[in-house]
C-alpha positions as CSV (number, residue, x, y, z in Angstrom):
1,M,-4.9,58.0,28.3
2,K,-2.9,57.7,24.9
3,E,0.3,58.6,26.7
4,R,-0.1,55.6,29.0
5,L,-0.9,53.7,26.0
6,F,2.3,54.6,24.3
7,A,4.5,54.2,27.1
8,N,3.4,50.5,27.4
9,L,3.9,49.9,24.0
10,Y,7.4,51.4,24.4
11,I,8.0,49.0,27.1
12,A,6.5,45.9,25.4
13,I,9.0,46.8,22.4
14,D,11.9,47.4,24.5
15,A,11.2,43.9,26.2
16,V,10.8,42.1,23.5
17,I,14.5,43.4,21.9
18,A,16.2,42.9,25.1
19,N,15.3,39.2,25.1
20,K,15.5,38.7,21.3
21,L,15.8,34.8,22.1
22,R,12.8,34.4,24.0
23,S,11.2,36.3,21.6
24,L,12.4,34.4,18.6
25,L,11.5,30.9,20.5
26,T,7.8,32.8,21.2
27,A,7.7,33.2,17.2
28,L,8.7,30.1,16.0
29,G,5.5,28.5,16.6
30,I,3.3,31.3,14.7
31,I,6.6,31.5,11.8
32,F,6.4,27.6,11.2
33,G,2.1,27.6,11.7
34,V,2.0,30.1,8.9
35,A,4.5,29.0,6.7
36,A,3.1,25.5,6.9
37,V,-0.6,26.9,6.4
38,I,0.3,28.8,3.1
39,A,3.0,25.7,1.5
40,M,0.2,23.4,2.4
41,L,-2.9,25.3,0.9
42,A,-0.5,26.5,-1.7
43,I,0.0,22.6,-2.7
44,G,-3.3,21.3,-1.6
45,N,-4.8,24.2,-4.3
46,G,-2.5,22.7,-7.3
47,A,-3.4,19.0,-6.5
48,Q,-7.0,20.1,-6.3
49,Q,-7.1,22.0,-9.6
50,E,-5.1,19.2,-11.3
51,I,-7.4,16.5,-10.3
52,L,-10.5,18.6,-11.4
53,E,-8.6,19.3,-14.6
54,Q,-8.4,15.8,-15.4
55,I,-11.7,15.3,-14.2
56,K,-12.6,18.0,-16.9
57,L,-11.0,15.8,-19.5
58,V,-13.1,12.9,-18.8
59,G,-16.0,15.0,-19.9
60,V,-17.4,16.8,-17.0
61,N,-17.9,20.0,-18.9
62,N,-19.3,18.5,-21.8
63,I,-22.7,18.4,-23.2
64,V,-23.3,16.2,-25.8
65,I,-26.1,16.4,-28.0
66,K,-27.3,13.6,-30.7
67,P,-29.8,13.0,-33.2
68,I,-32.7,10.8,-32.3
69,V,-36.3,9.3,-33.4
70,E,-38.8,8.6,-30.9
71,Q,-40.9,5.5,-30.6
72,E,-44.5,6.7,-31.0
73,E,-47.8,5.2,-29.3
74,Q,-51.2,6.2,-30.3
75,K,-54.3,4.8,-31.4
76,I,-55.1,3.9,-34.9
77,E,-57.5,6.5,-35.4
78,E,-55.2,9.3,-33.9
79,A,-52.8,8.4,-36.6
80,S,-54.3,9.0,-39.9
81,A,-55.2,12.5,-38.3
82,E,-51.5,13.1,-37.4
83,K,-50.3,12.2,-40.7
84,E,-51.6,15.6,-41.8
85,K,-49.8,17.5,-38.9
86,K,-46.1,16.3,-39.7
87,K,-43.7,18.7,-39.5
88,F,-40.3,19.1,-41.3
89,S,-36.9,19.1,-39.7
90,P,-33.7,19.4,-41.2
91,G,-32.3,17.7,-38.3
92,L,-28.5,18.3,-36.6
93,T,-26.6,19.9,-38.9
94,V,-23.4,22.3,-39.5
95,R,-25.5,25.3,-39.6
96,D,-26.7,24.4,-36.0
97,V,-22.7,24.5,-34.7
98,H,-22.7,27.8,-36.3
99,S,-25.5,29.5,-34.7
100,I,-24.7,27.6,-31.2
101,M,-21.2,29.4,-31.6
102,E,-22.8,32.8,-32.4
103,T,-25.3,32.9,-30.2
104,I,-24.4,31.0,-26.9
105,P,-21.9,32.5,-24.5
106,G,-19.3,30.6,-22.4
107,I,-18.7,27.8,-24.7
108,S,-14.9,27.2,-25.3
109,K,-15.1,24.6,-27.9
110,M,-17.6,22.4,-30.1
111,S,-16.6,19.2,-32.1
112,P,-19.4,18.0,-34.9
113,E,-18.8,14.5,-35.6
114,I,-19.9,12.4,-38.8
115,I,-19.8,8.2,-37.4
116,L,-19.8,6.2,-40.5
117,E,-19.5,2.3,-40.8
118,S,-16.8,1.1,-43.4
119,T,-14.3,-1.1,-44.3
120,I,-10.4,-0.9,-44.7
121,I,-8.5,-2.5,-47.5
122,K,-4.6,-2.8,-47.2
123,S,-2.6,-5.3,-48.9
124,G,-5.2,-7.7,-49.8
125,I,-6.5,-7.4,-46.0
126,R,-10.1,-6.2,-45.3
127,R,-11.5,-5.2,-42.3
128,S,-14.4,-3.0,-41.0
129,A,-14.0,-0.3,-38.9
130,K,-15.5,3.3,-38.4
131,L,-14.8,6.7,-40.7
132,V,-15.1,9.1,-38.1
133,G,-15.1,12.9,-39.9
134,V,-14.2,15.4,-37.4
135,E,-12.3,18.8,-36.8
136,P,-8.8,19.3,-34.8
137,V,-10.6,20.2,-31.8
138,Y,-12.1,16.9,-31.0
139,F,-8.4,15.7,-30.2
140,D,-8.2,18.3,-27.8
141,I,-11.5,17.7,-25.7
142,Y,-10.8,13.8,-25.6
143,N,-7.1,14.6,-24.7
144,F,-6.0,12.5,-28.0
145,E,-2.5,12.7,-28.9
146,L,-0.4,11.8,-32.3
147,S,2.4,9.2,-31.8
148,D,3.8,9.9,-35.2
149,G,2.6,12.4,-38.0
150,S,0.7,15.6,-37.6
151,M,-2.6,16.9,-37.6
152,F,-5.1,18.4,-40.1
153,T,-4.2,21.5,-41.3
154,P,-6.7,24.8,-42.2
155,E,-6.3,23.8,-45.9
156,H,-7.4,20.1,-45.5
157,L,-10.4,21.5,-43.7
158,K,-11.5,23.8,-46.1
159,I,-11.2,21.8,-49.5
160,G,-11.9,18.4,-48.1
161,A,-8.2,16.9,-48.7
162,P,-8.4,12.6,-49.1
163,V,-6.1,12.7,-45.8
164,C,-6.5,10.9,-42.8
165,I,-5.2,10.0,-39.0
166,I,-5.5,6.1,-38.1
167,G,-5.9,4.7,-34.8
168,N,-3.1,2.5,-33.3
169,S,-4.3,-0.9,-34.0
170,I,-4.8,0.0,-37.4
171,K,-1.1,0.7,-37.4
172,T,-0.3,-2.2,-35.9
173,K,-2.6,-4.5,-38.4
174,F,-1.8,-3.1,-41.7
175,F,1.6,-1.4,-41.4
176,P,3.5,-4.0,-38.8
177,T,6.9,-2.9,-39.9
178,E,6.7,0.3,-41.9
179,N,6.0,3.8,-40.7
180,P,2.4,4.7,-42.1
181,V,2.8,8.4,-42.6
182,G,2.8,9.2,-46.2
183,K,1.0,6.0,-47.2
184,S,-2.3,5.6,-48.5
185,I,-5.2,3.3,-47.2
186,K,-8.8,2.6,-48.8
187,V,-11.1,3.5,-46.9
188,G,-14.9,2.6,-48.3
189,P,-14.7,3.9,-52.0
190,N,-11.8,6.3,-51.5
191,W,-8.2,6.2,-51.0
192,L,-6.7,8.4,-48.1
193,T,-3.6,9.6,-47.3
194,I,-2.6,9.1,-43.8
195,I,-0.6,12.0,-42.1
196,G,-0.9,11.1,-38.3
197,V,-1.1,8.4,-35.9
198,M,-2.8,8.5,-32.7
199,K,-1.4,7.2,-29.7
200,E,-2.9,4.0,-28.2
201,R,-5.8,4.2,-26.0
202,Y,-5.9,1.1,-23.6
203,V,-9.5,0.0,-23.1
204,S,-9.8,-3.7,-22.4
205,E,-11.4,-6.4,-24.3
206,S,-14.1,-7.1,-21.7
207,S,-14.4,-3.6,-21.7
208,I,-15.4,-3.6,-25.1
209,A,-17.6,-6.6,-25.0
210,K,-19.7,-6.1,-22.0
211,L,-19.5,-2.4,-21.5
212,G,-20.1,-1.4,-25.4
213,I,-16.7,1.2,-25.2
214,R,-15.7,1.9,-28.7
215,D,-12.1,1.1,-29.4
216,F,-11.0,4.2,-30.6
217,N,-7.8,2.5,-31.9
218,M,-9.6,0.9,-34.5
219,D,-11.0,4.0,-36.2
220,V,-10.1,6.1,-39.1
221,Y,-10.2,10.1,-38.3
222,A,-10.9,12.3,-41.5
223,P,-11.7,16.0,-41.9
224,L,-15.2,16.7,-41.4
225,Q,-15.5,18.2,-44.7
226,T,-13.9,15.6,-46.5
227,V,-16.6,13.1,-45.2
228,L,-19.4,15.3,-46.1
229,I,-17.8,15.9,-49.7
230,R,-16.1,12.6,-50.3
231,Y,-18.6,10.0,-48.5
232,K,-22.3,10.8,-46.8
233,N,-23.8,14.0,-46.5
234,R,-27.3,13.6,-45.5
235,D,-28.2,17.2,-45.6
236,L,-28.3,17.1,-49.5
237,V,-31.5,15.9,-50.8
238,T,-31.2,13.1,-53.4
239,Q,-34.1,10.7,-55.3
240,N,-32.9,8.1,-52.8
241,S,-33.4,10.1,-49.4
242,I,-37.0,11.6,-50.6
243,S,-39.3,9.9,-47.6
244,P,-41.9,11.0,-45.6
245,T,-40.4,12.4,-42.3
246,P,-40.9,11.3,-39.2
247,N,-43.1,13.1,-36.6
248,F,-41.6,14.1,-33.4
249,S,-43.8,15.1,-30.3
250,R,-41.1,15.9,-27.8
251,G,-37.6,16.1,-26.8
252,R,-35.7,14.9,-23.9
253,I,-32.7,16.3,-22.0
254,I,-30.8,13.1,-20.7
255,I,-29.3,12.7,-17.6
256,I,-26.1,10.6,-17.5
257,G,-26.3,8.4,-14.7
258,G,-29.9,9.6,-13.8
259,D,-32.9,7.7,-14.9
260,D,-32.9,6.6,-18.2
261,S,-35.9,4.7,-18.2
262,Q,-37.1,7.4,-20.9
263,N,-34.2,7.4,-23.0
264,D,-35.3,4.2,-25.5
265,S,-35.7,5.4,-29.1
266,G,-36.8,3.3,-31.8
267,P,-35.0,2.6,-35.4
268,A,-35.5,4.9,-38.3
269,V,-33.9,6.4,-41.3
270,N,-31.0,9.1,-39.7
271,Y,-31.5,11.9,-41.9
272,H,-29.2,13.7,-39.4
273,Q,-26.1,15.4,-41.4
274,L,-24.1,14.9,-37.9
275,D,-24.3,12.0,-35.7
276,R,-22.9,13.8,-32.4
277,L,-21.8,17.4,-31.7
278,V,-19.8,17.9,-28.3
279,I,-20.0,21.3,-26.8
280,Q,-17.6,22.1,-24.2
281,V,-18.2,24.8,-21.7
282,D,-16.1,27.3,-19.8
283,K,-17.5,26.6,-16.3
284,T,-19.1,23.7,-14.5
285,T,-22.1,26.1,-13.1
286,M,-23.4,27.0,-16.3
287,L,-23.6,23.4,-17.7
288,T,-27.5,23.0,-17.0
289,P,-28.2,26.9,-18.2
290,T,-26.1,26.1,-21.3
291,A,-28.1,22.7,-22.1
292,E,-31.5,24.5,-21.4
293,I,-30.8,27.6,-23.8
294,L,-29.4,24.7,-26.3
295,S,-32.4,22.7,-25.9
296,R,-34.8,25.9,-27.1
297,L,-32.5,27.1,-29.5
298,L,-32.2,23.8,-31.5
299,Q,-36.2,23.4,-31.0
300,R,-36.2,27.0,-32.9
301,R,-34.1,26.1,-35.8
302,H,-35.9,22.7,-36.4
303,Y,-39.3,24.3,-36.2
304,G,-40.8,22.6,-33.2
305,V,-39.4,19.2,-34.1
306,V,-37.4,18.1,-31.0
307,D,-35.4,15.6,-32.6
308,Y,-32.7,15.4,-30.5
309,E,-31.3,14.8,-26.9
310,I,-29.0,16.5,-24.9
311,E,-26.9,14.2,-22.5
312,I,-25.2,16.2,-19.2
313,P,-22.7,14.2,-17.1
314,E,-24.6,13.9,-14.0
315,L,-22.3,11.7,-12.1
316,L,-19.3,13.5,-13.4
317,L,-20.9,16.8,-12.0
318,K,-21.3,14.9,-8.3
319,Q,-18.1,13.4,-8.4
320,Q,-16.2,16.8,-9.3
321,Q,-18.4,18.5,-6.7
322,R,-17.3,16.1,-3.7
323,T,-13.9,16.2,-4.5
324,N,-13.7,19.8,-4.3
325,D,-15.5,19.8,-0.9
326,I,-12.9,16.9,0.3
327,F,-10.2,19.1,-0.6
328,N,-11.6,22.3,1.2
329,Y,-12.3,20.1,4.1
330,V,-8.8,18.9,4.6
331,L,-7.0,22.0,3.5
332,G,-9.1,23.8,6.2
333,A,-8.0,21.2,8.7
334,I,-4.7,21.7,8.2
335,A,-4.9,25.3,8.3
336,G,-6.7,25.2,11.6
337,I,-4.5,22.6,13.7
338,S,-1.1,24.3,12.1
339,L,-2.3,27.8,13.7
340,L,-3.8,26.2,16.4
341,V,-0.5,24.8,17.5
342,G,1.4,27.9,16.8
343,G,-0.8,29.5,19.3
344,I,-0.6,27.0,21.9
345,G,2.9,27.7,21.7
346,I,2.8,31.0,22.0
347,M,0.6,30.7,25.0
348,N,3.1,28.4,26.7
349,I,6.1,30.5,26.2
350,M,4.4,34.1,27.5
351,L,3.3,32.0,30.3
352,A,6.7,30.9,31.1
353,S,7.7,34.3,30.0
354,V,5.5,35.8,33.1
355,L,7.1,33.3,35.6
356,E,10.9,34.5,34.7
357,R,9.7,38.0,35.0
358,I,7.8,38.1,38.1
359,K,10.2,40.3,39.8
360,E,9.8,43.1,36.8
361,I,6.3,42.9,37.0
362,G,6.2,43.4,40.8
363,L,8.6,46.3,40.4
364,R,6.4,48.1,38.2
365,L,3.5,47.3,40.2
366,A,5.1,48.9,43.3
367,I,6.1,52.0,41.3
368,G,2.7,52.9,40.1
369,A,2.1,50.7,37.4
370,Q,-1.6,49.9,37.3
371,K,-3.1,46.4,36.4
372,N,-4.1,47.4,32.9
373,D,-0.7,48.9,32.5
374,I,0.7,45.5,32.9
375,V,-2.3,43.7,30.6
376,Q,-1.1,46.1,27.9
377,Q,2.3,45.3,28.3
378,F,2.1,41.6,27.6
379,L,-0.6,42.0,25.1
380,F,1.5,44.1,23.2
381,E,4.5,41.5,23.4
382,A,2.0,39.0,21.8
383,V,0.6,41.1,19.2
384,M,4.2,42.2,18.3
385,I,5.8,38.6,18.2
386,S,2.9,37.1,16.3
387,V,2.9,40.2,13.4
388,S,6.5,39.5,13.0
389,G,6.2,35.8,13.2
390,G,3.0,36.0,10.8
391,I,5.7,38.2,8.1
392,I,8.7,35.7,8.5
393,G,6.0,33.0,8.3
394,V,4.7,34.0,4.8
395,I,7.8,34.9,3.4
396,L,8.7,31.2,4.4
397,G,5.8,29.7,3.3
398,V,5.7,31.4,0.2
399,T,9.3,30.4,-0.7
400,L,8.9,26.5,0.4
401,A,5.8,26.5,-2.0
402,M,8.0,27.8,-5.1
403,L,10.7,25.1,-4.1
404,V,8.2,22.7,-4.1
405,S,6.9,23.2,-7.2
406,S,10.6,23.7,-9.1
407,F,12.1,20.8,-7.3
408,A,9.1,18.1,-7.0
409,N,7.2,19.0,-10.2
410,I,4.3,19.4,-8.4
411,P,1.6,22.4,-9.0
412,T,1.2,24.9,-6.5
413,V,-1.2,27.7,-6.6
414,I,-0.7,30.3,-4.0
415,S,-3.5,32.2,-3.2
416,F,-4.0,35.8,-1.7
417,T,-6.4,34.6,0.3
418,S,-4.3,32.2,2.0
419,I,-1.7,34.7,2.8
420,I,-4.3,37.1,4.1
421,L,-6.0,34.2,6.2
422,S,-3.0,33.2,7.8
423,F,-1.3,36.3,8.4
424,G,-4.8,37.5,10.1
425,V,-5.4,34.6,11.9
426,A,-1.8,34.7,13.4
427,A,-2.2,38.2,15.0
428,T,-5.9,37.0,16.3
429,V,-4.3,33.9,17.9
430,G,-0.9,36.3,19.4
431,L,-3.8,38.5,20.8
432,I,-6.3,35.7,21.8
433,F,-3.6,33.4,23.7
434,G,-1.7,36.7,24.9
435,I,-4.9,37.6,26.9
436,A,-4.3,34.3,30.1
437,P,-0.7,35.6,30.6
438,A,-1.5,38.9,30.6
439,R,-4.0,38.7,32.8
440,K,-1.9,36.1,35.2
441,A,0.7,38.8,35.1
442,A,-1.4,41.9,36.2
443,M,-2.9,39.7,39.5
444,Q,0.6,39.2,40.9
445,D,1.1,40.9,44.3
446,P,3.9,43.2,44.2
447,I,5.3,42.6,47.5
448,T,5.3,38.6,46.9
449,S,6.8,39.6,43.3
450,L,9.3,41.8,44.8
451,R,10.4,39.1,47.2
452,Y,10.7,36.3,44.1
453,E,13.6,34.9,43.4
């Protein structure tokens, strides 16, 4: 049995070598099919990764923690009894930032922020603006870039140096004809030295007015420690800040884009050291679990007073998942169509090959070959052509993906899975589409075949 199998394999190899042009034409469908699959999947995966990274820049992986004061509704007789039960909370502080970073894994970046309403004075011009105390990671999270100057240094952060980075609109308004880097500007009661200027972030006036979007171009950014030392540190207890602490019964995790009917909060004195804390997680799938752990950790640190809200960008998460699904469908369709075309090409040429070799088939049957021998021979030829075409197609596809990445400046991601998938499908397609020609060849009548011209 084995000898017969090897004999049929030898005959198939000899037939493929003897008919190089026909074998090459048969393999072209698989070669270009596999090459197209690998190249298109590499380009598609690169585009998918690029788009998902752009979505991440919008904040899909960000968890935002904000201090809140909840409105309360209760009966008057309950209010007097409730006064005795009020608990103390230190609020959202820098200590929370350190605790989160040390305790919770999977966090790539954290950006604490302090936002103060202030005024800018320069050359007799006065304008209201926001002073934002941040750390350098803030600019990475929001993809802010500098058009001039430099970023805060570790020394600036450590000592709370009187330096700042200004928005592009502030440069246009206060320094229209000169480079502001190295100059000083009065922000609130203090003079700050400008060390950098942000690139302009385009936000239309209608968006600012209707949607309440902040104009980042009119903000002044100073090191977090500078704002705490030279402006306002709500974590310090002073005579003016001594007042009864409001009571909080519960906290919320807010889903951005979801039902925000429970998101209203009443006005109260802000005793939180930080006005905002942005946490960027490594994986989108860990966003909700991380938010839940954050809620429990902060509730413990705030002595059971949940005076914060946690925002999760649900709409962005859904959009990211939909984008991912669309790419998977498109790439799968490309792969399937390419390999199907290659398989049909193999079947057609193998059928044509049967017609060309009817006399050869009849001769083999006449000298004692069985129908199974003919089937095995044609299947071996189909598989050999498919496998060799698959190997050449893999090399060609990887080369094409690299050339596209180099010359077109398009990111490509060549995955090992796409190579194995395309090569495996190529061999399988050769086997499946070789069965019909093999069976047709085996059913030939020896006498009729020998008379065939």
